[in-house]
VMD Tcl script that builds the backbone (N, CA, C; Angstrom):
set m [mol new atoms 264]
animate dup $m
set s [atomselect $m all]
$s set {name element resname resid chain x y z} {
  {N N MET 1 A 22.013 -4.771 -43.252}
  {CA C MET 1 A 22.379 -5.230 -41.923}
  {C C MET 1 A 22.562 -6.745 -41.961}
  {N N GLY 2 A 23.600 -7.193 -41.293}
  {CA C GLY 2 A 23.833 -8.625 -41.180}
  {C C GLY 2 A 23.156 -9.188 -39.939}
  {N N PHE 3 A 22.809 -10.466 -39.992}
  {CA C PHE 3 A 22.138 -11.120 -38.875}
  {C C PHE 3 A 22.541 -12.587 -38.848}
  {N N CYS 4 A 22.923 -13.088 -37.670}
  {CA C CYS 4 A 23.246 -14.509 -37.509}
  {C C CYS 4 A 22.057 -15.185 -36.822}
  {N N ILE 5 A 21.484 -16.137 -37.499}
  {CA C ILE 5 A 20.303 -16.828 -36.974}
  {C C ILE 5 A 20.630 -17.686 -35.749}
  {N N ARG 6 A 21.893 -18.122 -35.639}
  {CA C ARG 6 A 22.253 -18.986 -34.505}
  {C C ARG 6 A 22.526 -18.213 -33.230}
  {N N CYS 7 A 23.286 -17.105 -33.328}
  {CA C CYS 7 A 23.637 -16.375 -32.107}
  {C C CYS 7 A 22.846 -15.074 -31.945}
  {N N LYS 8 A 22.050 -14.750 -32.968}
  {CA C LYS 8 A 21.194 -13.561 -32.951}
  {C C LYS 8 A 21.978 -12.248 -33.019}
  {N N SER 9 A 23.261 -12.274 -33.378}
  {CA C SER 9 A 24.047 -11.052 -33.535}
  {C C SER 9 A 23.585 -10.294 -34.767}
  {N N THR 10 A 23.664 -8.978 -34.693}
  {CA C THR 10 A 23.416 -8.131 -35.847}
  {C C THR 10 A 24.601 -7.188 -36.020}
  {N N TRP 11 A 24.836 -6.746 -37.243}
  {CA C TRP 11 A 25.934 -5.829 -37.524}
  {C C TRP 11 A 25.624 -5.077 -38.809}
  {N N THR 12 A 26.284 -3.946 -38.971}
  {CA C THR 12 A 26.170 -3.169 -40.201}
  {C C THR 12 A 27.564 -2.942 -40.759}
  {N N GLY 13 A 27.636 -2.672 -42.030}
  {CA C GLY 13 A 28.920 -2.412 -42.679}
  {C C GLY 13 A 29.228 -3.458 -43.726}
  {N N LEU 14 A 29.606 -2.996 -44.895}
  {CA C LEU 14 A 29.878 -3.908 -46.008}
  {C C LEU 14 A 31.100 -4.782 -45.793}
  {N N ASN 15 A 32.055 -4.327 -45.001}
  {CA C ASN 15 A 33.311 -5.068 -44.828}
  {C C ASN 15 A 33.311 -5.997 -43.626}
  {N N ARG 16 A 32.224 -6.081 -42.911}
  {CA C ARG 16 A 32.175 -6.918 -41.713}
  {C C ARG 16 A 32.231 -8.396 -42.083}
  {N N ALA 17 A 32.767 -9.190 -41.176}
  {CA C ALA 17 A 32.828 -10.642 -41.370}
  {C C ALA 17 A 32.441 -11.299 -40.047}
  {N N HIS 18 A 31.430 -12.131 -40.076}
  {CA C HIS 18 A 30.952 -12.824 -38.875}
  {C C HIS 18 A 31.373 -14.288 -38.947}
  {N N CYS 19 A 31.953 -14.789 -37.883}
  {CA C CYS 19 A 32.405 -16.178 -37.838}
  {C C CYS 19 A 31.277 -17.065 -37.310}
  {N N VAL 20 A 30.900 -18.044 -38.095}
  {CA C VAL 20 A 29.844 -18.959 -37.651}
  {C C VAL 20 A 30.394 -20.035 -36.716}
  {N N GLY 21 A 31.710 -20.057 -36.518}
  {CA C GLY 21 A 32.308 -21.006 -35.579}
  {C C GLY 21 A 32.277 -20.476 -34.151}
  {N N CYS 22 A 32.799 -19.260 -33.962}
  {CA C CYS 22 A 32.884 -18.684 -32.613}
  {C C CYS 22 A 31.887 -17.541 -32.407}
  {N N HIS 23 A 31.208 -17.151 -33.458}
  {CA C HIS 23 A 30.183 -16.101 -33.430}
  {C C HIS 23 A 30.717 -14.759 -32.969}
  {N N ARG 24 A 31.927 -14.439 -33.422}
  {CA C ARG 24 A 32.472 -13.097 -33.239}
  {C C ARG 24 A 32.367 -12.379 -34.579}
  {N N THR 25 A 32.218 -11.058 -34.525}
  {CA C THR 25 A 32.124 -10.258 -35.742}
  {C C THR 25 A 33.377 -9.393 -35.847}
  {N N PHE 26 A 33.934 -9.321 -37.057}
  {CA C PHE 26 A 35.185 -8.613 -37.315}
  {C C PHE 26 A 34.957 -7.452 -38.268}
  {N N ASN 27 A 35.810 -6.431 -38.164}
  {CA C ASN 27 A 35.640 -5.240 -38.994}
  {C C ASN 27 A 36.098 -5.444 -40.431}
  {N N SER 28 A 36.767 -6.563 -40.711}
  {CA C SER 28 A 37.242 -6.827 -42.069}
  {C C SER 28 A 37.460 -8.320 -42.264}
  {N N VAL 29 A 37.520 -8.698 -43.523}
  {CA C VAL 29 A 37.828 -10.096 -43.836}
  {C C VAL 29 A 39.246 -10.421 -43.373}
  {N N GLY 30 A 40.149 -9.448 -43.470}
  {CA C GLY 30 A 41.524 -9.662 -43.011}
  {C C GLY 30 A 41.600 -9.993 -41.529}
  {N N ALA 31 A 40.825 -9.266 -40.713}
  {CA C ALA 31 A 40.798 -9.549 -39.272}
  {C C ALA 31 A 40.180 -10.920 -39.014}
  {N N PHE 32 A 39.122 -11.239 -39.764}
  {CA C PHE 32 A 38.512 -12.563 -39.651}
  {C C PHE 32 A 39.529 -13.652 -39.988}
  {N N ASP 33 A 40.222 -13.490 -41.118}
  {CA C ASP 33 A 41.219 -14.477 -41.535}
  {C C ASP 33 A 42.327 -14.635 -40.499}
  {N N LYS 34 A 42.732 -13.526 -39.891}
  {CA C LYS 34 A 43.803 -13.573 -38.893}
  {C C LYS 34 A 43.401 -14.431 -37.693}
  {N N HIS 35 A 42.117 -14.439 -37.336}
  {CA C HIS 35 A 41.691 -15.186 -36.147}
  {C C HIS 35 A 41.518 -16.686 -36.438}
  {N N ARG 36 A 41.497 -17.054 -37.716}
  {CA C ARG 36 A 41.366 -18.477 -38.087}
  {C C ARG 36 A 42.762 -19.052 -38.300}
  {N N VAL 37 A 43.231 -19.807 -37.346}
  {CA C VAL 37 A 44.572 -20.402 -37.417}
  {C C VAL 37 A 44.415 -21.913 -37.485}
  {N N GLY 38 A 44.862 -22.505 -38.592}
  {CA C GLY 38 A 44.750 -23.951 -38.748}
  {C C GLY 38 A 43.318 -24.436 -38.716}
  {N N PHE 39 A 42.405 -23.715 -39.348}
  {CA C PHE 39 A 40.975 -24.049 -39.412}
  {C C PHE 39 A 40.295 -24.008 -38.050}
  {N N LYS 40 A 40.910 -23.314 -37.090}
  {CA C LYS 40 A 40.308 -23.160 -35.769}
  {C C LYS 40 A 40.247 -21.681 -35.422}
  {N N CYS 41 A 39.290 -21.319 -34.584}
  {CA C CYS 41 A 39.153 -19.942 -34.137}
  {C C CYS 41 A 40.146 -19.661 -33.016}
  {N N SER 42 A 40.788 -18.516 -33.082}
  {CA C SER 42 A 41.685 -18.055 -32.020}
  {C C SER 42 A 41.031 -16.877 -31.314}
  {N N ASP 43 A 41.391 -16.671 -30.077}
  {CA C ASP 43 A 40.883 -15.536 -29.322}
  {C C ASP 43 A 41.470 -14.259 -29.927}
  {N N PRO 44 A 40.640 -13.360 -30.456}
  {CA C PRO 44 A 41.154 -12.155 -31.103}
  {C C PRO 44 A 42.015 -11.290 -30.182}
  {N N GLU 45 A 41.706 -11.279 -28.901}
  {CA C GLU 45 A 42.480 -10.468 -27.963}
  {C C GLU 45 A 43.931 -10.941 -27.892}
  {N N THR 46 A 44.151 -12.251 -27.968}
  {CA C THR 46 A 45.520 -12.763 -27.927}
  {C C THR 46 A 46.285 -12.431 -29.205}
  {N N LEU 47 A 45.569 -12.017 -30.250}
  {CA C LEU 47 A 46.192 -11.632 -31.512}
  {C C LEU 47 A 46.378 -10.119 -31.620}
  {N N GLY 48 A 46.116 -9.409 -30.531}
  {CA C GLY 48 A 46.295 -7.961 -30.516}
  {C C GLY 48 A 45.100 -7.177 -31.018}
  {N N MET 49 A 43.969 -7.844 -31.210}
  {CA C MET 49 A 42.771 -7.141 -31.661}
  {C C MET 49 A 42.036 -6.549 -30.473}
  {N N LYS 50 A 41.254 -5.525 -30.761}
  {CA C LYS 50 A 40.445 -4.864 -29.743}
  {C C LYS 50 A 38.991 -4.894 -30.188}
  {N N MET 51 A 38.091 -4.991 -29.220}
  {CA C MET 51 A 36.665 -4.975 -29.514}
  {C C MET 51 A 36.113 -3.577 -29.249}
  {N N ASP 52 A 35.335 -3.047 -30.199}
  {CA C ASP 52 A 34.751 -1.725 -30.001}
  {C C ASP 52 A 33.466 -1.819 -29.184}
  {N N ASP 53 A 32.819 -0.674 -28.981}
  {CA C ASP 53 A 31.616 -0.639 -28.145}
  {C C ASP 53 A 30.413 -1.319 -28.786}
  {N N LYS 54 A 30.521 -1.690 -30.068}
  {CA C LYS 54 A 29.443 -2.418 -30.744}
  {C C LYS 54 A 29.726 -3.914 -30.826}
  {N N GLY 55 A 30.826 -4.344 -30.215}
  {CA C GLY 55 A 31.168 -5.760 -30.218}
  {C C GLY 55 A 31.896 -6.229 -31.466}
  {N N ILE 56 A 32.437 -5.293 -32.243}
  {CA C ILE 56 A 33.158 -5.619 -33.470}
  {C C ILE 56 A 34.656 -5.668 -33.167}
  {N N TRP 57 A 35.284 -6.770 -33.543}
  {CA C TRP 57 A 36.717 -6.944 -33.329}
  {C C TRP 57 A 37.492 -6.329 -34.485}
  {N N ALA 58 A 38.561 -5.612 -34.149}
  {CA C ALA 58 A 39.390 -4.960 -35.165}
  {C C ALA 58 A 40.858 -5.190 -34.853}
  {N N GLY 59 A 41.616 -5.449 -35.894}
  {CA C GLY 59 A 43.063 -5.592 -35.748}
  {C C GLY 59 A 43.735 -4.243 -35.840}
  {N N ARG 60 A 44.995 -4.212 -35.445}
  {CA C ARG 60 A 45.766 -2.984 -35.544}
  {C C ARG 60 A 46.305 -2.833 -36.962}
  {N N MET 61 A 46.374 -1.596 -37.434}
  {CA C MET 61 A 46.944 -1.334 -38.744}
  {C C MET 61 A 48.462 -1.412 -38.662}
  {N N SER 62 A 49.066 -1.935 -39.696}
  {CA C SER 62 A 50.526 -1.971 -39.757}
  {C C SER 62 A 51.049 -0.552 -39.958}
  {N N GLU 63 A 52.292 -0.313 -39.584}
  {CA C GLU 63 A 52.903 0.999 -39.786}
  {C C GLU 63 A 52.950 1.358 -41.266}
  {N N GLU 64 A 53.177 0.367 -42.115}
  {CA C GLU 64 A 53.225 0.604 -43.556}
  {C C GLU 64 A 51.869 1.118 -44.067}
  {N N LEU 65 A 50.791 0.505 -43.614}
  {CA C LEU 65 A 49.460 0.947 -44.026}
  {C C LEU 65 A 49.158 2.334 -43.477}
  {N N LYS 66 A 49.511 2.592 -42.210}
  {CA C LYS 66 A 49.297 3.917 -41.631}
  {C C LYS 66 A 50.028 4.985 -42.439}
  {N N ASN 67 A 51.278 4.706 -42.814}
  {CA C ASN 67 A 52.057 5.668 -43.595}
  {C C ASN 67 A 51.450 5.892 -44.971}
  {N N SER 68 A 50.955 4.838 -45.596}
  {CA C SER 68 A 50.320 4.967 -46.910}
  {C C SER 68 A 49.070 5.838 -46.811}
  {N N LEU 69 A 48.264 5.624 -45.782}
  {CA C LEU 69 A 47.055 6.422 -45.609}
  {C C LEU 69 A 47.393 7.885 -45.334}
  {N N ARG 70 A 48.449 8.135 -44.554}
  {CA C ARG 70 A 48.889 9.514 -44.306}
  {C C ARG 70 A 49.310 10.186 -45.611}
  {N N ALA 71 A 50.055 9.455 -46.441}
  {CA C ALA 71 A 50.517 10.017 -47.713}
  {C C ALA 71 A 49.343 10.358 -48.621}
  {N N ILE 72 A 48.355 9.488 -48.670}
  {CA C ILE 72 A 47.171 9.742 -49.496}
  {C C ILE 72 A 46.420 10.966 -48.972}
  {N N ARG 73 A 46.263 11.039 -47.673}
  {CA C ARG 73 A 45.530 12.149 -47.069}
  {C C ARG 73 A 46.238 13.480 -47.310}
  {N N ASN 74 A 47.571 13.476 -47.324}
  {CA C ASN 74 A 48.334 14.704 -47.494}
  {C C ASN 74 A 48.621 15.044 -48.953}
  {N N GLU 75 A 48.312 14.146 -49.850}
  {CA C GLU 75 A 48.561 14.357 -51.274}
  {C C GLU 75 A 47.531 15.329 -51.845}
  {N N PRO 76 A 47.982 16.360 -52.577}
  {CA C PRO 76 A 47.005 17.268 -53.205}
  {C C PRO 76 A 46.155 16.508 -54.229}
  {N N LEU 77 A 44.969 16.973 -54.434}
  {CA C LEU 77 A 44.053 16.315 -55.362}
  {C C LEU 77 A 44.373 16.745 -56.794}
  {N N ARG 78 A 45.465 16.223 -57.316}
  {CA C ARG 78 A 45.934 16.622 -58.646}
  {C C ARG 78 A 44.931 16.287 -59.742}
  {N N HIS 79 A 44.229 15.181 -59.591}
  {CA C HIS 79 A 43.282 14.779 -60.622}
  {C C HIS 79 A 42.098 15.738 -60.728}
  {N N LEU 80 A 41.914 16.614 -59.746}
  {CA C LEU 80 A 40.835 17.595 -59.796}
  {C C LEU 80 A 41.321 18.959 -60.280}
  {N N ARG 81 A 42.570 19.040 -60.709}
  {CA C ARG 81 A 43.134 20.310 -61.157}
  {C C ARG 81 A 43.279 20.309 -62.673}
  {N N GLY 82 A 43.018 21.432 -63.264}
  {CA C GLY 82 A 43.170 21.577 -64.703}
  {C C GLY 82 A 44.630 21.677 -65.098}
  {N N SER 83 A 44.885 21.822 -66.352}
  {CA C SER 83 A 46.263 21.859 -66.864}
  {C C SER 83 A 47.024 23.066 -66.359}
  {N N GLN 84 A 46.333 24.133 -65.921}
  {CA C GLN 84 A 47.003 25.338 -65.433}
  {C C GLN 84 A 47.070 25.359 -63.901}
  {N N GLY 85 A 46.751 24.232 -63.273}
  {CA C GLY 85 A 46.851 24.137 -61.820}
  {C C GLY 85 A 45.658 24.669 -61.072}
  {N N LYS 86 A 44.642 25.103 -61.791}
  {CA C LYS 86 A 43.436 25.633 -61.132}
  {C C LYS 86 A 42.488 24.483 -60.802}
  {N N THR 87 A 41.855 24.598 -59.643}
  {CA C THR 87 A 40.878 23.571 -59.261}
  {C C THR 87 A 39.683 23.651 -60.181}
  {N N LEU 88 A 39.264 22.503 -60.682}
  {CA C LEU 88 A 38.115 22.457 -61.602}
  {C C LEU 88 A 36.804 22.541 -60.838}
}
mol reanalyze $m
mol bondsrecalc $m
mol representation Tube
mol addrep $m
C-alpha cells in the first residue's frame, strides 16, 4: 500500500503514481505523466481523465490500445496447444 505523509492519501496497486505536487493519485505512470505539462500539474478532468470511487484518476484508452486488447482476448491460446492442436 502506498501512503503520502504530506496529504495522508493511501492507495493500492503496483501501477499507481501519486503526485507530490498536487497530491492526486493516478492509475498509471502514463496518466501521471499526461497531467504534468511543462513541469506543472494540470487538472486531470480538463485532460479527459475521470476519477473513480477510490479517488484514483484514470485516462481514457486510445482506440488502438482497445483494439489490441480485444485481439489478445479473442486470440486462441496457441502456446498452450500441443503440436496436434490438443490443449495441453
